[in-house]
OpenMM code with the backbone's topology and positions (N, CA, C; nanometers):
from openmm import Vec3, app, unit

residues = "MET TYR ALA CYS LYS LYS TYR ARG VAL TYR LEU SER ASP GLU GLU ARG ASP TYR LEU GLY ARG LEU VAL SER THR GLY THR ASN LYS ALA ARG ARG ILE THR ARG ALA ARG ILE LEU LEU LEU ALA ASP GLU SER LYS VAL PRO GLY LYS THR ASP LYS GLU VAL SER LYS THR ARG GLU ARG PHE VAL GLU GLU ARG LEU GLU ALA LEU ASN GLU LYS PRO ARG PRO ASP LYS LYS PRO LYS LEU SER GLY ARG ASP GLU VAL MET LEU THR ALA ILE ALA CYS GLY GLU GLY ALA LEU PRO ILE PHE".split()
positions = [
    Vec3(0.0831, -0.1194, 0.0000),
    Vec3(0.0000, 0.0000, 0.0000),
    Vec3(0.0868, 0.1247, 0.0000),
    Vec3(0.0407, 0.2263, -0.0689),
    Vec3(0.1145, 0.3513, -0.0789),
    Vec3(0.0448, 0.4596, 0.0019),
    Vec3(0.1245, 0.5378, 0.0727),
    Vec3(0.0699, 0.6495, 0.1498),
    Vec3(0.0460, 0.7672, 0.0552),
    Vec3(-0.0507, 0.8463, 0.0860),
    Vec3(-0.0791, 0.9656, 0.0065),
    Vec3(0.0324, 1.0667, 0.0274),
    Vec3(0.0845, 1.1204, -0.0819),
    Vec3(0.1942, 1.2161, -0.0726),
    Vec3(0.1401, 1.3548, -0.0419),
    Vec3(0.2032, 1.4213, 0.0519),
    Vec3(0.1628, 1.5561, 0.0897),
    Vec3(0.2129, 1.6586, -0.0113),
    Vec3(0.3343, 1.6380, -0.0636),
    Vec3(0.3948, 1.7320, -0.1571),
    Vec3(0.4142, 1.6636, -0.2910),
    Vec3(0.3535, 1.7183, -0.3938),
    Vec3(0.3650, 1.6647, -0.5287),
    Vec3(0.4358, 1.7677, -0.6154),
    Vec3(0.5314, 1.7216, -0.6934),
    Vec3(0.6121, 1.8102, -0.7771),
    Vec3(0.5616, 1.8037, -0.9201),
    Vec3(0.5255, 1.9194, -0.9758),
    Vec3(0.4868, 1.9324, -1.1155),
    Vec3(0.5742, 2.0424, -1.1746),
    Vec3(0.6718, 2.0049, -1.2538),
    Vec3(0.7639, 2.1016, -1.3130),
    Vec3(0.7048, 2.1601, -1.4401),
    Vec3(0.7277, 2.2885, -1.4597),
    Vec3(0.6930, 2.3495, -1.5879),
    Vec3(0.7990, 2.3081, -1.6894),
    Vec3(0.7721, 2.3300, -1.8173),
    Vec3(0.8701, 2.2969, -1.9213),
    Vec3(1.0001, 2.3737, -1.8992),
    Vec3(0.9878, 2.5012, -1.8602),
    Vec3(1.1066, 2.5836, -1.8372),
    Vec3(1.1885, 2.5310, -1.7201),
    Vec3(1.1207, 2.4926, -1.6102),
    Vec3(1.1907, 2.4391, -1.4938),
    Vec3(1.2603, 2.3071, -1.5284),
    Vec3(1.1907, 2.2221, -1.6038),
    Vec3(1.2484, 2.0934, -1.6436),
    Vec3(1.3722, 2.1152, -1.7307),
    Vec3(1.3648, 2.2094, -1.8246),
    Vec3(1.4801, 2.2402, -1.9105),
    Vec3(1.5962, 2.2936, -1.8280),
    Vec3(1.5671, 2.3860, -1.7368),
    Vec3(1.6707, 2.4444, -1.6518),
    Vec3(1.7407, 2.3357, -1.5696),
    Vec3(1.6611, 2.2490, -1.5055),
    Vec3(1.7187, 2.1427, -1.4232),
    Vec3(1.7988, 2.0448, -1.5079),
    Vec3(1.7502, 2.0157, -1.6267),
    Vec3(1.8232, 1.9262, -1.7164),
    Vec3(1.9588, 1.9834, -1.7547),
    Vec3(1.9631, 2.1139, -1.7842),
    Vec3(2.0911, 2.1784, -1.8164),
    Vec3(2.1827, 2.1808, -1.6950),
    Vec3(2.1266, 2.2082, -1.5781),
    Vec3(2.2060, 2.2127, -1.4554),
    Vec3(2.2721, 2.0772, -1.4289),
    Vec3(2.1976, 1.9692, -1.4471),
    Vec3(2.2503, 1.8348, -1.4228),
    Vec3(2.3537, 1.7967, -1.5284),
    Vec3(2.3316, 1.8360, -1.6517),
    Vec3(2.4204, 1.7908, -1.7592),
    Vec3(2.5515, 1.8676, -1.7674),
    Vec3(2.5565, 1.9914, -1.7180),
    Vec3(2.6807, 2.0687, -1.7285),
    Vec3(2.7843, 2.0233, -1.6283),
    Vec3(2.7425, 1.9845, -1.5074),
    Vec3(2.8367, 1.9366, -1.4069),
    Vec3(2.9252, 2.0441, -1.3478),
    Vec3(2.8879, 2.1714, -1.3624),
    Vec3(2.9714, 2.2794, -1.3100),
    Vec3(2.9156, 2.3385, -1.1807),
    Vec3(2.8175, 2.2726, -1.1217),
    Vec3(2.7571, 2.3202, -0.9971),
    Vec3(2.8017, 2.2327, -0.8811),
    Vec3(2.7667, 2.2750, -0.7620),
    Vec3(2.7992, 2.1962, -0.6422),
    Vec3(2.7237, 2.0634, -0.6469),
    Vec3(2.7860, 1.9611, -0.5928),
    Vec3(2.7288, 1.8262, -0.5975),
    Vec3(2.5905, 1.8204, -0.5327),
    Vec3(2.5721, 1.8886, -0.4216),
    Vec3(2.4410, 1.8860, -0.3551),
    Vec3(2.3334, 1.9498, -0.4414),
    Vec3(2.3690, 2.0559, -0.5103),
    Vec3(2.2733, 2.1245, -0.5980),
    Vec3(2.2344, 2.0333, -0.7150),
    Vec3(2.3322, 1.9643, -0.7716),
    Vec3(2.3041, 1.8720, -0.8815),
    Vec3(2.2180, 1.7556, -0.8322),
    Vec3(2.2476, 1.7056, -0.7132),
    Vec3(2.1682, 1.5957, -0.6568),
    Vec3(2.0238, 1.6378, -0.6377),
    Vec3(2.0022, 1.7580, -0.5847),
    Vec3(1.8653, 1.8069, -0.5660),
    Vec3(1.7941, 1.8223, -0.7000),
    Vec3(1.8658, 1.8689, -0.8003),
    Vec3(1.8072, 1.8831, -0.9334),
    Vec3(1.7655, 1.7462, -0.9875),
    Vec3(1.8493, 1.6452, -0.9703),
    Vec3(1.8153, 1.5094, -1.0147),
    Vec3(1.6926, 1.4569, -0.9413),
    Vec3(1.6863, 1.4830, -0.8104),
    Vec3(1.5712, 1.4389, -0.7311),
    Vec3(1.4436, 1.5019, -0.7851),
    Vec3(1.4490, 1.6315, -0.8129),
    Vec3(1.3299, 1.7000, -0.8631),
    Vec3(1.2887, 1.6476, -1.0001),
    Vec3(1.3847, 1.6183, -1.0855),
    Vec3(1.3516, 1.5612, -1.2159),
    Vec3(1.2852, 1.4246, -1.2002),
    Vec3(1.3335, 1.3439, -1.1064),
    Vec3(1.2721, 1.2136, -1.0817),
    Vec3(1.1343, 1.2254, -1.0178),
    Vec3(1.1165, 1.3274, -0.9339),
    Vec3(0.9898, 1.3442, -0.8613),
    Vec3(0.8829, 1.4138, -0.9452),
    Vec3(0.9187, 1.4624, -1.0618),
    Vec3(0.8242, 1.5351, -1.1478),
    Vec3(0.7096, 1.4434, -1.1892),
    Vec3(0.5919, 1.4683, -1.1355),
    Vec3(0.4770, 1.3840, -1.1626),
    Vec3(0.4050, 1.4222, -1.2908),
    Vec3(0.4414, 1.5342, -1.3518),
    Vec3(0.3771, 1.5704, -1.4770),
    Vec3(0.4267, 1.4833, -1.5917),
    Vec3(0.5437, 1.4195, -1.5756),
    Vec3(0.5983, 1.3314, -1.6789),
    Vec3(0.5833, 1.1836, -1.6430),
    Vec3(0.6214, 1.1468, -1.5218),
    Vec3(0.6172, 1.0066, -1.4800),
    Vec3(0.5438, 0.9973, -1.3468),
    Vec3(0.4116, 0.9813, -1.3484),
    Vec3(0.3367, 0.9754, -1.2228),
    Vec3(0.3846, 0.8611, -1.1334),
    Vec3(0.3955, 0.8908, -1.0034),
    Vec3(0.4302, 0.7897, -0.9058),
    Vec3(0.5788, 0.7580, -0.8954),
    Vec3(0.6642, 0.8255, -0.9689),
    Vec3(0.8089, 0.7980, -0.9651),
    Vec3(0.8686, 0.8773, -0.8495),
    Vec3(0.8461, 0.8309, -0.7267),
    Vec3(0.8939, 0.9026, -0.6087),
    Vec3(0.9481, 0.8045, -0.5058),
    Vec3(1.0081, 0.8585, -0.4021),
    Vec3(1.0680, 0.7775, -0.2979),
    Vec3(1.0600, 0.8561, -0.1679),
    Vec3(1.0354, 0.7894, -0.0560),
    Vec3(1.0196, 0.8640, 0.0681),
    Vec3(1.1480, 0.9344, 0.1111),
    Vec3(1.2658, 0.8900, 0.0651),
    Vec3(1.3910, 0.9557, 0.1016),
    Vec3(1.4073, 1.0926, 0.0363),
    Vec3(1.3320, 1.1211, -0.0678),
    Vec3(1.3429, 1.2517, -0.1348),
    Vec3(1.2284, 1.3445, -0.0967),
    Vec3(1.1520, 1.3071, 0.0040),
    Vec3(1.0340, 1.3868, 0.0387),
    Vec3(1.0695, 1.5270, 0.0863),
    Vec3(1.1827, 1.5448, 0.1549),
    Vec3(1.2219, 1.6777, 0.2030),
    Vec3(1.2523, 1.7709, 0.0861),
    Vec3(1.3235, 1.7199, -0.0142),
    Vec3(1.3527, 1.8016, -0.1329),
    Vec3(1.2241, 1.8331, -0.2074),
    Vec3(1.1345, 1.7360, -0.2158),
    Vec3(1.0061, 1.7576, -0.2823),
    Vec3(0.9273, 1.8664, -0.2099),
    Vec3(0.9256, 1.8603, -0.0770),
    Vec3(0.8552, 1.9605, 0.0043),
    Vec3(0.9132, 2.1003, -0.0184),
    Vec3(1.0462, 2.1108, -0.0142),
    Vec3(1.1093, 2.2414, -0.0335),
    Vec3(1.0786, 2.2978, -0.1716),
    Vec3(1.0757, 2.2118, -0.2744),
    Vec3(1.0472, 2.2604, -0.4090),
    Vec3(0.9055, 2.3147, -0.4185),
    Vec3(0.8097, 2.2425, -0.3622),
    Vec3(0.6710, 2.2871, -0.3683),
    Vec3(0.6561, 2.4227, -0.3004),
    Vec3(0.7302, 2.4433, -0.1918),
    Vec3(0.7209, 2.5690, -0.1186),
    Vec3(0.8062, 2.6803, -0.1783),
    Vec3(0.9237, 2.6466, -0.2360),
    Vec3(1.0196, 2.7492, -0.2778),
    Vec3(1.0524, 2.7483, -0.4271),
    Vec3(1.0003, 2.6528, -0.5018),
    Vec3(1.0330, 2.6326, -0.6439),
    Vec3(1.1843, 2.6133, -0.6599),
    Vec3(1.2478, 2.6775, -0.7566),
    Vec3(1.3885, 2.6510, -0.7855),
    Vec3(1.4838, 2.7010, -0.6769),
    Vec3(1.4368, 2.7836, -0.5850),
    Vec3(1.5197, 2.8260, -0.4715),
    Vec3(1.5541, 2.7061, -0.3826),
    Vec3(1.4799, 2.5971, -0.3952),
    Vec3(1.5053, 2.4776, -0.3154),
    Vec3(1.6406, 2.4150, -0.3492),
    Vec3(1.6999, 2.4526, -0.4614),
    Vec3(1.8306, 2.3992, -0.4998),
    Vec3(1.9434, 2.4592, -0.4175),
    Vec3(1.9225, 2.5778, -0.3649),
    Vec3(2.0284, 2.6495, -0.2937),
    Vec3(2.0485, 2.5956, -0.1528),
    Vec3(2.1718, 2.6046, -0.1082),
    Vec3(2.2085, 2.5613, 0.0265),
    Vec3(2.1570, 2.6630, 0.1280),
    Vec3(2.1020, 2.6150, 0.2374),
    Vec3(2.0561, 2.7033, 0.3447),
    Vec3(2.1526, 2.6917, 0.4620),
    Vec3(2.1691, 2.8008, 0.5385),
    Vec3(2.2541, 2.7916, 0.6572),
    Vec3(2.1962, 2.6889, 0.7545),
    Vec3(2.2830, 2.6194, 0.8213),
    Vec3(2.2390, 2.5185, 0.9165),
    Vec3(2.2476, 2.5770, 1.0566),
    Vec3(2.1338, 2.5901, 1.1247),
    Vec3(2.1322, 2.6579, 1.2543),
    Vec3(2.2097, 2.5853, 1.3637),
    Vec3(2.2279, 2.4560, 1.3500),
    Vec3(2.2976, 2.3815, 1.4544),
    Vec3(2.4489, 2.3847, 1.4382),
    Vec3(2.4989, 2.4447, 1.3314),
    Vec3(2.6430, 2.4513, 1.3072),
    Vec3(2.6996, 2.5813, 1.3635),
    Vec3(2.8047, 2.5695, 1.4424),
    Vec3(2.8720, 2.6870, 1.4964),
    Vec3(2.9778, 2.7323, 1.3967),
    Vec3(3.0110, 2.8623, 1.3939),
    Vec3(3.1178, 2.9077, 1.3053),
    Vec3(3.2494, 2.8405, 1.3410),
    Vec3(3.3288, 2.8101, 1.2417),
    Vec3(3.4562, 2.7433, 1.2665),
    Vec3(3.5589, 2.8379, 1.3266),
    Vec3(3.5450, 2.9669, 1.3001),
    Vec3(3.6374, 3.0662, 1.3551),
    Vec3(3.5607, 3.1673, 1.4383),
    Vec3(3.6198, 3.2091, 1.5483),
    Vec3(3.5606, 3.3179, 1.6252),
    Vec3(3.5927, 3.4484, 1.5519),
    Vec3(3.5321, 3.5564, 1.5927),
    Vec3(3.5592, 3.6864, 1.5314),
    Vec3(3.7064, 3.7241, 1.5423),
    Vec3(3.7647, 3.6978, 1.6593),
    Vec3(3.9064, 3.7292, 1.6816),
    Vec3(3.9955, 3.6448, 1.5899),
    Vec3(3.9652, 3.5149, 1.5806),
    Vec3(4.0428, 3.4267, 1.4941),
    Vec3(4.0322, 3.4689, 1.3477),
    Vec3(3.9153, 3.5132, 1.3084),
    Vec3(3.8956, 3.5578, 1.1708),
    Vec3(3.9809, 3.6810, 1.1394),
    Vec3(3.9883, 3.7765, 1.2350),
    Vec3(4.0719, 3.8960, 1.2178),
    Vec3(4.2188, 3.8562, 1.2048),
    Vec3(4.2628, 3.7637, 1.2890),
    Vec3(4.4024, 3.7177, 1.2840),
    Vec3(4.4322, 3.6507, 1.1502),
    Vec3(4.3443, 3.5645, 1.1047),
    Vec3(4.3644, 3.4940, 0.9790),
    Vec3(4.3688, 3.5918, 0.8618),
    Vec3(4.2810, 3.6920, 0.8639),
    Vec3(4.2793, 3.7925, 0.7579),
    Vec3(4.4094, 3.8710, 0.7562),
    Vec3(4.4589, 3.9072, 0.8734),
    Vec3(4.5844, 3.9821, 0.8817),
    Vec3(4.7008, 3.8996, 0.8277),
    Vec3(4.7038, 3.7720, 0.8596),
    Vec3(4.8105, 3.6845, 0.8103),
    Vec3(4.8000, 3.6683, 0.6593),
    Vec3(4.6781, 3.6458, 0.6104),
    Vec3(4.6575, 3.6232, 0.4675),
    Vec3(4.6890, 3.7472, 0.3844),
    Vec3(4.6593, 3.8636, 0.4386),
    Vec3(4.6837, 3.9877, 0.3643),
    Vec3(4.8295, 4.0314, 0.3729),
    Vec3(4.9058, 3.9693, 0.4596),
    Vec3(5.0486, 4.0002, 0.4702),
    Vec3(5.0771, 4.1397, 0.5182),
    Vec3(5.0001, 4.1854, 0.6126),
    Vec3(5.0192, 4.3209, 0.6643),
    Vec3(5.1454, 4.3348, 0.7485),
    Vec3(5.2086, 4.2278, 0.7793),
    Vec3(5.3311, 4.2353, 0.8584),
    Vec3(5.3037, 4.2048, 1.0046),
    Vec3(5.2515, 4.3015, 1.0759),
    Vec3(5.2273, 4.2842, 1.2201),
    Vec3(5.0861, 4.2333, 1.2420),
    Vec3(5.0724, 4.1477, 1.3408),
    Vec3(4.9400, 4.0958, 1.3762),
    Vec3(4.8698, 4.1948, 1.4666),
    Vec3(4.7371, 4.1998, 1.4632),
    Vec3(4.6657, 4.2909, 1.5516),
    Vec3(4.6834, 4.2529, 1.6965),
    Vec3(4.6810, 4.3498, 1.7847),
    Vec3(4.6948, 4.3275, 1.9279),
    Vec3(4.5573, 4.3373, 1.9913),
    Vec3(4.5232, 4.2360, 2.0678),
    Vec3(4.3920, 4.2352, 2.1336),
    Vec3(4.4064, 4.2616, 2.2800),
] * unit.nanometer
topology = app.Topology()
chain = topology.addChain("A")
for resn in residues:
    res = topology.addResidue(resn, chain)
    for name in ("N", "CA", "C"):
        topology.addAtom(name, app.Element.getBySymbol(name[0]), res)
């Protein structure tokens, strides 16, 4: 038995073409290409029922955000890798200003 899907993806011709080009060029981030492939597979206007419960989050984001769903969102549970002070020090070293800032 199949559960009723809450989010159904119906791509327009333009969206399908855009996603197809994005997947075929290979010049984008891997996660973005993966999401594009998921959306192409989930497109019910071409192949009804071609879905999987593991792609439901991407399907949901597309229905709510359209092609913006391809973009990476900040993750709230991730802390910055550098503190503000560390970032200033790294910038000073990278720019080769000579002396490091004094805190």
